[in-house]
C-alpha positions in Angstrom: 67.4 21.6 -156.3 68.3 22.5 -159.9 70.2 19.2 -160.4 67.3 17.2 -158.9 64.8 18.9 -161.2 67.0 18.1 -164.2 67.2 14.5 -163.2 63.4 14.2 -162.8 62.9 15.8 -166.2 65.3 13.4 -167.8 63.6 10.4 -166.2 60.2 11.7 -167.4 61.5 12.0 -171.0 63.0 8.5 -170.7 59.7 7.1 -169.5 57.6 8.6 -172.2 60.1 7.5 -174.9 59.9 3.9 -173.8 63.6 3.8 -172.7 62.6 1.8 -169.7 62.9 -1.2 -171.9 66.7 -1.2 -171.5 67.7 -4.3 -169.6 70.4 -4.9 -166.9 73.4 -7.1 -167.3 75.4 -7.6 -164.1 79.1 -7.4 -165.0 81.0 -10.4 -163.5 77.9 -11.1 -161.5 76.5 -8.9 -158.7 79.7 -8.4 -156.7 80.4 -4.8 -155.9 77.6 -4.2 -153.4 77.2 -7.8 -152.3 80.9 -8.4 -151.5 80.9 -11.6 -153.4 84.1 -12.3 -155.4 83.9 -11.3 -159.1 83.1 -14.2 -161.4 82.3 -16.5 -158.5 79.3 -18.8 -158.1 78.2 -16.5 -155.3 78.2 -13.5 -157.6 76.1 -15.3 -160.1 73.6 -16.3 -157.4 73.4 -12.7 -156.2 72.7 -11.5 -159.7 69.9 -14.1 -160.1 68.4 -13.0 -156.7 68.3 -9.5 -158.0 66.3 -10.6 -161.1 68.6 -8.9 -163.6 68.1 -9.8 -167.2 71.6 -11.2 -167.6 74.8 -12.0 -165.7 78.1 -11.7 -167.5 81.1 -14.0 -166.8 84.6 -14.5 -168.3 85.9 -17.9 -169.6 89.5 -18.9 -170.1 91.1 -22.2 -171.2 93.7 -23.9 -169.1 96.8 -25.7 -170.4 95.0 -29.0 -170.2 91.9 -27.7 -172.0 89.6 -27.0 -169.1 87.3 -24.0 -169.4 87.4 -21.9 -166.2 85.6 -18.7 -165.1 87.9 -15.8 -164.2 88.4 -12.3 -165.5 92.2 -11.9 -165.5 94.7 -14.1 -167.2 95.8 -15.2 -163.8 93.9 -16.6 -160.8 95.5 -15.0 -157.8 98.9 -15.1 -159.4 98.6 -18.4 -161.2 98.7 -18.0 -165.0 95.7 -19.8 -166.4 96.8 -20.4 -170.0 100.0 -22.1 -169.0 98.7 -24.0 -165.9 96.6 -27.1 -165.5 93.2 -27.0 -163.8 94.7 -28.9 -160.8 97.4 -26.3 -160.4 94.7 -23.6 -160.2 93.1 -25.3 -157.3 96.0 -24.2 -155.1 94.3 -20.9 -154.7 90.8 -19.9 -153.6 88.5 -16.9 -153.7 88.2 -15.0 -150.4 84.9 -16.6 -149.7 86.5 -20.1 -149.9 85.3 -20.9 -153.4 87.7 -22.6 -155.8 87.9 -21.3 -159.4 84.7 -22.5 -161.1 84.8 -24.4 -164.3 82.6 -23.1 -167.0 80.5 -26.3 -166.7 79.9 -25.8 -163.0 79.1 -22.1 -163.6 76.6 -22.9 -166.4 75.0 -25.7 -164.4 74.4 -23.3 -161.5 72.9 -20.7 -163.9 70.7 -23.3 -165.6 68.9 -24.0 -162.3 66.7 -21.1 -163.2 65.1 -19.7 -166.4 65.0 -15.9 -165.9 68.5 -14.5 -165.9 70.5 -15.0 -169.1 74.1 -16.2 -168.9 76.4 -13.9 -170.8 79.4 -16.0 -171.7 82.5 -13.9 -172.5 85.0 -16.0 -174.4 88.4 -14.5 -173.4 91.1 -14.2 -176.0 93.8 -16.7 -175.2 97.1 -14.9 -174.8 98.9 -17.8 -176.4 97.4 -17.1 -179.8 94.5 -17.4 -182.2 94.7 -21.2 -182.5 94.2 -21.6 -178.7 91.4 -19.0 -178.8 89.6 -20.9 -181.5 90.0 -24.2 -179.6 88.4 -22.6 -176.6 85.6 -21.4 -178.8 85.0 -24.9 -180.1 85.1 -26.3 -176.5 82.7 -23.7 -175.3 80.1 -24.4 -178.0 80.5 -28.2 -177.3 79.8 -27.5 -173.6 76.7 -25.5 -174.3 75.4 -28.2 -176.6 76.1 -30.9 -173.9 74.2 -28.9 -171.3 71.4 -27.9 -173.7 72.2 -24.3 -172.7 72.0 -22.5 -176.0 68.7 -20.8 -175.3 69.9 -19.4 -171.9 73.4 -18.4 -173.1 74.6 -15.5 -175.2 78.3 -15.3 -176.3 80.4 -12.2 -176.3 84.0 -12.1 -177.5 86.8 -9.6 -178.4 88.2 -12.0 -181.0 86.7 -11.4 -184.4 88.1 -14.8 -185.5 86.4 -16.5 -182.6 83.0 -14.8 -183.4 83.2 -16.0 -187.0 84.2 -19.5 -186.0 81.3 -19.8 -183.6 78.9 -18.5 -186.2 80.2 -21.1 -188.7 79.5 -23.8 -186.1 76.1 -22.6 -184.9 73.7 -20.6 -187.0 71.3 -19.7 -184.2 73.2 -19.0 -181.0 73.5 -15.3 -180.1 77.0 -13.9 -180.6 78.0 -10.3 -179.9 81.3 -8.6 -180.7 83.1 -6.7 -178.1 86.1 -4.9 -179.6 84.4 -1.8 -180.9 86.1 -1.6 -184.3 83.3 -2.9 -186.5 80.3 -0.9 -187.6 76.8 -2.3 -187.7 77.1 -3.1 -191.4 80.1 -5.3 -190.8 78.3 -7.1 -188.0 75.3 -7.7 -190.1 77.3 -9.1 -193.0 79.1 -11.5 -190.6 75.6 -12.6 -189.4 76.4 -11.8 -185.8 73.6 -10.9 -183.4 74.9 -7.4 -182.5 77.5 -5.5 -180.6 78.6 -5.2 -177.0 80.8 -2.1 -177.1 82.7 0.0 -174.6 81.0 3.2 -173.5 83.7 5.3 -175.2 83.4 3.5 -178.5 79.7 4.2 -178.6 80.0 7.8 -177.6 82.6 8.3 -180.4 80.2 6.7 -182.8 76.8 8.1 -181.8 74.9 6.8 -184.9 75.8 3.2 -184.3 73.0 2.4 -181.9 70.2 3.6 -184.2 71.9 2.0 -187.2 72.1 -1.3 -185.4 68.5 -1.1 -184.5 67.6 -0.4 -188.1 69.5 -3.5 -189.1 67.7 -5.6 -186.3 70.9 -6.0 -184.3 71.1 -6.1 -180.5 73.0 -3.3 -178.8 74.8 -3.4 -175.5 77.2 -1.0 -173.7 79.9 -1.7 -171.1 80.8 -0.9 -168.3 78.4 1.8 -167.3 78.5 2.7 -163.6 77.5 6.4 -163.4 73.9 7.5 -163.3 74.4 10.2 -166.0 75.9 7.6 -168.4 73.0 5.2 -167.7 70.6 8.0 -168.5 72.4 8.9 -171.7 72.3 5.3 -173.1 68.7 4.9 -172.0 67.9 8.0 -174.1 69.6 6.3 -177.0 67.3 3.3 -176.4 70.2 0.9 -176.0 68.9 -2.7 -175.5 71.3 -3.7 -172.7 73.5 -1.9 -170.2 76.3 -3.9 -168.6 77.2 -2.5 -165.2 79.1 -3.2 -161.9 76.2 -1.3 -160.3 73.0 -3.3 -161.1 71.3 -2.0 -158.0 71.7 1.6 -159.1 70.7 0.9 -162.7 67.6 -0.9 -161.4 66.7 2.2 -159.4 67.2 4.5 -162.4 65.1 2.3 -164.7 62.2 2.1 -162.3 62.0 5.7 -161.3 59.1 7.5 -163.0 
């Protein structure tokens, strides 16, 4: 009973402080509770069905310059960076889907106008040059599909973030690595940060500082209710989670 009373008190404080404005980003789509494969078209569709603010997905570049959606460096044992797209088609997700290209993924997401597409540009393990090439290809793809208003880019590579900003002054770009303070992000003309939960807990002033500098704030990957409540109290703009259903419940409780 004491724990329940504490939870209700925390939720009341959050409600009165306006923390309900925090928005949900489904990490790799909505997969954990829907049983769709991570980063699959099905996981994206499930996230859109749930009406989350954004759905995150990870993009790699193949040996032959094709952008594909997958989290790990390999797709069921086939290394992406050193394989052609055709070679990746030898494997499938458990639901029968092939590895989606970034173009296929974006086209599916662009069928609607509510859920933002959070495009994580993965750092290419073959080096900076390949990472920057994938950044250029990614931006070209977004321009081709007229997707810039629906897509926000996140990346661990500082070089890639700077390259993307030099090529496009308006698209939203958020840094992932957690080693730059809000002042550095503002000076680089990035849109904000998307930092790991531990990085932000270790630097508790960064969220307020970022807000004061008119930067967006996001935290990943937050799957526990107590951590969701903590960042809602901090008035974080976005929470990236494998548990969008739980976060929705926490956000809507009064």
